[in-house]
DONUKE-862346 format. One record per residue: x, y, z of N, C-alpha, C in turn. Coordinates in steps of 0.05 Angstrom, whole numbers. Layout:
<recs>
npx_npy_npz_capx_capy_capz_cpx_cpy_cpz
X_Y_Z_X_Y_Z_X_Y_Z
...
</recs>
This chain:
<recs>
npx_npy_npz_capx_capy_capz_cpx_cpy_cpz
2061_-3527_529_2069_-3525_557_2046_-3534_575
2021_-3528_567_1998_-3534_584_1985_-3561_579
1966_-3567_595_1950_-3591_593_1921_-3585_600
1903_-3603_593_1875_-3599_600_1868_-3617_624
1851_-3606_641_1841_-3622_663_1811_-3618_664
1797_-3633_681_1768_-3631_683_1761_-3624_712
1743_-3604_715_1733_-3596_740_1704_-3606_742
1697_-3620_764_1671_-3631_767_1655_-3615_788
1630_-3609_781_1612_-3595_800_1586_-3610_801
1568_-3604_820_1542_-3617_820_1526_-3612_795
1532_-3591_780_1517_-3584_755_1529_-3597_730
1553_-3609_733_1566_-3620_709_1596_-3615_710
1609_-3622_689_1639_-3619_688_1647_-3600_666
1670_-3587_670_1680_-3569_650_1711_-3571_650
1722_-3561_629_1751_-3563_625_1766_-3539_636
1791_-3543_641_1809_-3522_650_1836_-3526_638
1850_-3504_631_1877_-3506_621_1896_-3504_645
1915_-3522_646_1934_-3523_668_1962_-3520_658
1978_-3503_671_2007_-3501_665_2022_-3507_691
2041_-3525_689_2056_-3533_712_2085_-3522_712
2094_-3513_736_2121_-3502_739_2142_-3524_739
2167_-3516_738_2189_-3535_738_2191_-3549_765
2185_-3535_786_2188_-3546_813_2161_-3550_826
2157_-3571_841_2132_-3576_855_2138_-3590_881
2121_-3589_901_2095_-3573_901_2100_-3543_905
2080_-3528_896_2082_-3499_899_2054_-3488_901
2051_-3462_906_2025_-3450_907_2012_-3449_879
1986_-3449_879_1971_-3449_854_1958_-3421_850
1952_-3414_825_1938_-3390_818_1916_-3397_798
1891_-3390_804_1869_-3393_785_1868_-3367_768
1870_-3371_742_1868_-3348_723_1839_-3346_713
1827_-3323_718_1798_-3320_712_1796_-3303_686
1783_-3315_667_1782_-3305_639_1768_-3278_636
1774_-3265_613_1759_-3243_604_1734_-3253_590
1720_-3236_575_1696_-3243_560_1702_-3259_535
1728_-3264_529_1736_-3277_504_1741_-3307_508
1736_-3317_531_1740_-3345_536_1769_-3352_543
1775_-3378_544_1802_-3387_550_1818_-3386_524
1825_-3362_516_1838_-3358_490_1868_-3358_493
1882_-3350_471_1911_-3350_472_1922_-3332_493
1910_-3308_497_1919_-3289_517_1917_-3302_545
1895_-3315_551_1892_-3327_578_1911_-3350_581
1916_-3366_560_1935_-3388_563_1963_-3378_566
1970_-3356_553_1997_-3345_556_2001_-3334_585
1980_-3322_596_1982_-3313_624_1986_-3336_643
1971_-3358_637_1973_-3382_654_2001_-3394_651
2011_-3396_627_2038_-3406_622_2059_-3388_636
2054_-3361_635_2073_-3343_648_2074_-3346_678
2052_-3351_690_2052_-3356_719_2067_-3382_726
2064_-3402_709_2079_-3427_713_2109_-3421_710
2116_-3404_692_2144_-3397_688_2155_-3382_712
2137_-3370_728_2145_-3356_753_2144_-3374_777
2138_-3400_772_2139_-3419_794_2113_-3426_807
2090_-3418_794_2064_-3425_805_2050_-3447_788
2035_-3463_801_2017_-3482_788_1993_-3465_779
1988_-3462_753_1968_-3444_744_1946_-3459_729
1921_-3450_733_1898_-3463_721_1878_-3442_712
1868_-3445_687_1849_-3426_676_1823_-3442_668
1802_-3440_684_1777_-3455_679_1760_-3442_657
1746_-3459_643_1727_-3449_622_1700_-3442_635
1697_-3417_642_1674_-3408_657_1649_-3404_639
1653_-3405_613_1630_-3402_595_1618_-3430_587
1626_-3451_601_1619_-3478_593_1589_-3482_593
1574_-3469_610_1545_-3472_610_1532_-3460_585
1545_-3440_573_1534_-3426_550_1545_-3438_524
1571_-3439_522_1585_-3450_498_1612_-3460_506
1616_-3485_511_1642_-3495_520_1663_-3491_499
1687_-3485_509_1711_-3483_491_1712_-3458_474
1697_-3438_481_1698_-3414_464_1725_-3400_466
1735_-3391_443_1760_-3376_442_1757_-3354_422
1757_-3329_432_1754_-3306_415_1779_-3288_418
1782_-3270_399_1802_-3248_402_1787_-3222_404
1801_-3200_407_1789_-3174_407_1795_-3159_381
1799_-3174_360_1809_-3162_335_1788_-3157_314
1763_-3164_319_1742_-3159_300_1716_-3152_314
1699_-3137_300_1674_-3128_311_1656_-3152_316
1657_-3172_299_1640_-3196_302_1647_-3210_328
1673_-3212_334_1682_-3225_358_1674_-3209_383
1676_-3183_381_1667_-3167_404_1637_-3171_409
1621_-3172_388_1593_-3176_392_1587_-3203_404
1602_-3223_394_1599_-3250_406_1606_-3250_435
1628_-3236_442_1638_-3235_470_1618_-3221_488
1606_-3199_478_1586_-3185_494_1561_-3202_498
1554_-3218_477_1531_-3236_480_1536_-3257_502
1561_-3267_503_1568_-3286_524_1568_-3273_551
1578_-3249_552_1578_-3233_578_1550_-3229_588
1532_-3222_570_1504_-3217_579_1490_-3243_587
1498_-3265_576_1485_-3291_583_1498_-3304_607
1521_-3294_615_1536_-3306_637_1524_-3298_664
1523_-3317_683_1514_-3313_710_1538_-3312_729
1545_-3289_740_1568_-3288_758_1564_-3306_783
1540_-3311_791_1535_-3327_815_1545_-3355_811
1538_-3368_788_1547_-3394_782_1577_-3394_775
1586_-3371_763_1614_-3369_757_1632_-3371_782
1624_-3357_803_1639_-3359_828_1639_-3387_839
1617_-3400_837_1615_-3428_846_1634_-3446_830
1636_-3441_804_1655_-3456_788_1684_-3450_795
1689_-3425_802_1716_-3418_811_1723_-3432_838
1703_-3432_856_1707_-3446_881_1713_-3476_877
1699_-3488_857_1705_-3516_851_1733_-3519_839
1741_-3500_823_1768_-3500_812_1789_-3498_835
1784_-3480_853_1803_-3477_876_1805_-3503_892
1782_-3515_897_1782_-3541_912_1797_-3563_897
1793_-3564_871_1806_-3585_855_1836_-3581_854
1844_-3556_848_1873_-3551_845_1888_-3553_872
1874_-3547_894_1885_-3550_920_1892_-3579_927
1877_-3597_915_1882_-3626_920_1902_-3638_900
1911_-3622_881_1930_-3632_861_1957_-3637_876
1970_-3660_869_1996_-3666_882_2017_-3644_878
2013_-3628_857_2033_-3606_851_2027_-3581_867
2006_-3580_883_1998_-3556_898_2007_-3558_927
2017_-3537_937_2026_-3536_965_2003_-3533_984
1980_-3526_974_1956_-3521_990_1947_-3492_989
1965_-3474_983_1958_-3446_979_1947_-3441_951
1926_-3425_948_1914_-3419_922_1907_-3390_920
1916_-3377_899_1908_-3349_894_1891_-3348_869
1881_-3324_862_1865_-3321_838_1872_-3294_826
1872_-3293_799_1876_-3267_785_1856_-3266_762
1842_-3244_760_1821_-3242_739_1823_-3215_724
1813_-3216_700_1815_-3193_682_1787_-3186_671
1780_-3160_672_1754_-3151_660_1731_-3164_675
1715_-3181_662_1695_-3197_676_1709_-3213_698
1732_-3224_692_1747_-3239_711_1756_-3221_735
1759_-3195_731_1766_-3177_753_1743_-3176_773
1719_-3174_763_1696_-3175_781_1695_-3201_795
1699_-3223_781_1698_-3250_793_1720_-3254_813
1744_-3242_808_1765_-3244_828_1757_-3230_854
1745_-3207_852_1735_-3193_875_1714_-3210_890
1695_-3222_876_1675_-3239_888_1688_-3264_899
1708_-3274_887_1723_-3297_897_1736_-3291_924
1746_-3266_927_1758_-3258_952_1737_-3255_974
1712_-3249_967_1692_-3245_987_1676_-3270_993
1676_-3289_975_1658_-3312_978_1671_-3339_981
1697_-3341_975_1710_-3368_975_1733_-3368_995
1746_-3391_997_1769_-3394_1015_1795_-3389_1001
1795_-3375_978_1820_-3368_964_1839_-3353_984
1865_-3357_980_1884_-3345_999_1891_-3316_992
1888_-3308_967_1894_-3281_958_1882_-3278_930
1874_-3253_923_1862_-3249_897_1872_-3223_885
1874_-3222_858_1882_-3198_843_1861_-3193_822
1851_-3168_821_1831_-3160_802_1842_-3138_783
1843_-3144_757_1850_-3125_737_1825_-3113_725
1823_-3086_726_1801_-3070_715_1774_-3086_714
1766_-3093_739_1740_-3108_742_1716_-3091_735
1697_-3102_721_1673_-3088_712_1650_-3095_730
1637_-3075_742_1613_-3079_758_1618_-3082_788
1643_-3078_797_1649_-3081_825_1634_-3060_841
1631_-3036_830_1618_-3014_844_1589_-3021_853
1576_-3039_839_1549_-3047_846_1548_-3069_867
1572_-3079_875_1573_-3101_894_1591_-3094_918
1593_-3069_924_1611_-3061_946_1602_-3070_973
1577_-3076_976_1567_-3086_1002_1580_-3112_1009
1589_-3127_989_1602_-3153_994_1630_-3150_1007
1640_-3126_1007_1667_-3121_1018_1667_-3128_1048
1644_-3127_1061_1642_-3134_1089_1650_-3163_1094
1648_-3179_1074_1655_-3208_1076_1684_-3214_1069
1699_-3193_1062_1726_-3197_1052_1744_-3206_1076
1756_-3230_1073_1774_-3240_1094_1801_-3247_1083
1806_-3243_1058_1832_-3250_1045_1843_-3225_1031
1870_-3224_1028_1882_-3201_1015_1872_-3198_986
1868_-3173_978_1858_-3167_951_1875_-3144_940
1885_-3149_916_1900_-3128_901_1883_-3120_877
1881_-3094_873_1864_-3084_850_1880_-3065_833
1878_-3069_806_1890_-3052_786_1867_-3037_772
1867_-3011_774_1846_-2995_762_1857_-2977_740
1846_-2978_716_1854_-2961_694_1838_-2935_696
1852_-2913_699_1838_-2888_704_1820_-2878_681
1826_-2887_657_1810_-2880_634_1794_-2903_623
1786_-2921_641_1771_-2945_634_1744_-2939_622
1741_-2947_597_1716_-2942_583_1692_-2957_593
1697_-2978_609_1676_-2995_620_1672_-2990_650
1689_-2975_663_1687_-2969_691_1689_-2938_694
1667_-2924_693_1668_-2894_694_1682_-2884_719
1691_-2859_717_1705_-2846_739_1688_-2847_765
1662_-2843_762_1645_-2843_786_1646_-2870_800
1647_-2891_784_1648_-2918_795_1675_-2923_808
1697_-2913_796_1723_-2915_807_1725_-2902_834
1713_-2878_836_1713_-2863_862_1699_-2879_884
1677_-2891_877_1662_-2907_896_1678_-2932_905
1691_-2945_886_1707_-2969_892_1730_-2962_911
1744_-2941_904_1767_-2933_920_1759_-2924_948
1738_-2908_949_1728_-2898_975_1719_-2921_993
1707_-2941_982_1696_-2963_998_1717_-2983_1006
1737_-2988_989_1755_-3010_993_1783_-3002_1003
1792_-2978_996_1819_-2971_1004_1824_-2970_1034
1804_-2962_1051_1809_-2962_1080_1813_-2990_1091
1805_-3011_1077_1807_-3038_1086_1836_-3047_1085
1848_-3055_1108_1877_-3062_1108_1883_-3087_1091
1862_-3102_1083_1867_-3125_1067_1868_-3118_1037
1861_-3093_1030_1859_-3085_1002_1882_-3067_995
1894_-3073_972_1915_-3056_960_1906_-3047_933
1905_-3021_927_1895_-3011_902_1916_-2994_888
1919_-3000_862_1937_-2983_845_1921_-2973_821
1924_-2947_815_1911_-2936_792_1932_-2929_771
1924_-2929_746_1942_-2926_723_1933_-2902_706
1946_-2880_709_1938_-2855_696_1941_-2858_666
1920_-2849_652_1920_-2849_623_1915_-2876_610
1912_-2897_626_1908_-2924_615_1878_-2931_614
1872_-2946_593_1844_-2954_588_1840_-2984_595
1816_-2993_594_1809_-3020_599_1825_-3039_581
1835_-3060_593_1850_-3080_578_1879_-3072_573
1890_-3055_590_1918_-3046_585_1938_-3068_588
1931_-3090_600_1949_-3113_603_1944_-3135_583
1925_-3131_565_1918_-3152_545_1937_-3150_521
1956_-3168_520_1977_-3167_499_1964_-3167_472
1972_-3147_455_1961_-3145_428_1935_-3130_426
1923_-3123_449_1897_-3109_448_1900_-3080_441
1878_-3067_434_1878_-3039_425_1890_-3020_446
1885_-3026_472_1894_-3009_493_1918_-3020_509
1931_-3040_498_1954_-3051_511_1975_-3030_515
1986_-3030_540_2008_-3012_546_2030_-3028_560
2052_-3032_547_2073_-3050_557_2083_-3042_584
2087_-3016_588_2099_-3006_613_2079_-3011_637
2054_-3004_632_2034_-3008_653_2029_-3038_658
2029_-3053_637_2025_-3082_640_2048_-3094_657
2072_-3086_651_2095_-3096_666_2094_-3088_695
2087_-3063_700_2086_-3053_727_2064_-3068_743
2041_-3072_731_2019_-3086_744_2027_-3115_749
2040_-3127_729_2049_-3155_731_2069_-3159_753
2088_-3140_756_2108_-3142_777_2094_-3139_805
2075_-3121_807_2061_-3118_832_2045_-3143_839
2033_-3155_819_2017_-3179_823_2035_-3202_833
2058_-3205_820_2076_-3227_828_2086_-3223_856
2093_-3198_863_2102_-3192_890_2080_-3198_911
2055_-3191_903_2032_-3196_921_2028_-3226_925
2030_-3242_904_2026_-3271_906_2049_-3283_922
2073_-3274_917_2096_-3285_932_2094_-3279_962
2083_-3256_968_2079_-3248_996_2059_-3265_1010
2036_-3270_996_2013_-3283_1009_2010_-3313_1004
2025_-3323_984_2021_-3352_977_2046_-3369_982
2069_-3357_981_2094_-3372_982_2103_-3374_1011
</recs>
């Protein structure tokens, strides 16, 4: 269903997976990867958004470290590899690469001009930073890691932001969740949903903490959010 495209930046070029909807032009959505790279899960999410009528693109944000990496969450070795990539990754350049992706997809003949972003895990943090630092039209963050240490950036938020927080997130402690909600919920641009009993990665199909009901609920909320702000 998908195709590969190239995103060019002043630092070099990297690949992105693109899925096109049946009808065009339409709004675009940038899918921001987890720590496992542009793997099958990310491609399926991208394909799913295209199936919902969006032009979807998932950039390879690990290209500076190891281009084309594709991991699963099914082995300890892959987890260790993923954490190594996470520790080597620079969110500052990652956001710049997302901005380049937004600019590129916005110029695509299949794009209406509106562009959203949705990110998971590391991508959840990057989706939040995308909302505060770029001209994206709307952003969705699933269980973003490290947002609590960057709450000062919320002052720069000028675009709608939807957040999905797993209440039992092993990577985002309860104290961090309290800080995030207290700082962001009063902002009329921010919509926050929490998921009781759910752990990090509850929307990752096939993952250890996958929960079909919570994933469906979050997915429906995300689609409604994008249709409200992008269509």
